[in-house]
N, C-alpha and C positions, 0 to 999 in steps of 0.2 A: 487423458493425458496431454493432449494438445492444450487443454485448458488449465493444468496444471503449469505447462510449459510456460503459457502466457503470462500466467499470474506470476510465476517464481520472477520474467523478464521484466512485468510491472514492478513488479516488488523492488528490484534492486535500481531499475531508473528511476524510482520514485524516491529512493533512499539516497541517491547519487545526487538529484536536484535538491531534494530537501540540503544533505550536506554543503553543497556550494551556495544555497541560499544563507543559510546559517554563518558560513565563513565569511560571504561577501557584506553581510549585517555586522558581523561581528568586528570585522577589519575597517569596510568601508560606508558606515551607519548610513545604508540608501534610504532607509523609512526614519524619516524625521517625524517628531510630535512638536507642539508647541511647548517652549520650556517655563515659558510664564504659569502654564496651569498642570502641569506633572510634574517639573523641579528636574530635570535631565531634558534632553534636546533629541535625542533616540530612543530607539525601542533597545536593551539589553537583550541579547541571546548567549546560551549557552549550551554547548555541544557535549552532550553525555553520550559515550560509547554504548554504554549498557544499554541506555532507553532507546538508541537506534536500532541495537539487535533484540530487544525484546520486540518494538512494533514491527521490525521486518520476520521476527518468527512469527508472530501473531496473525500478518497478514500473509505467511504462504500456508499457515494452517488455514484460515477462514479461505483462500482461495483449494486447498487441495478439498478439504469439504464440501467447498461447491461444487465442484467437477465431479465429486463424488457419487453425491445424490443422485441425482439426473440418471448417470451411470447404473447405479444400483435399482431407479425405476425402471429403465427400460430393460436391463438383463433379468426383471422379472415377468415381462410379457413372452409368452411363447410364441415362438415362429410360425405354428400353425394357427394361432389365434389370430395374428395379424393377416396371412394370405386367405381365410377363410372370407375374409369382408372385401377382398379385393375384386 
């Protein structure tokens, strides 16, 4: 449960940071490229809310599965088996 919460918080923070970076790049052209080579002076970006939601939901699903896998492995172990070797 705690690892799922950490994954959710990390996914939300990552999405906010990515959105901020895309906004700043779109508005202020922070990252520039040589215009004589690429025929433009900055890297164009486009923020698609659907893509943000897709990536965030995929990240949350992966975090949930990654937290459930070790939990299931631990739940399959009987406490008597663990205490037997103590």
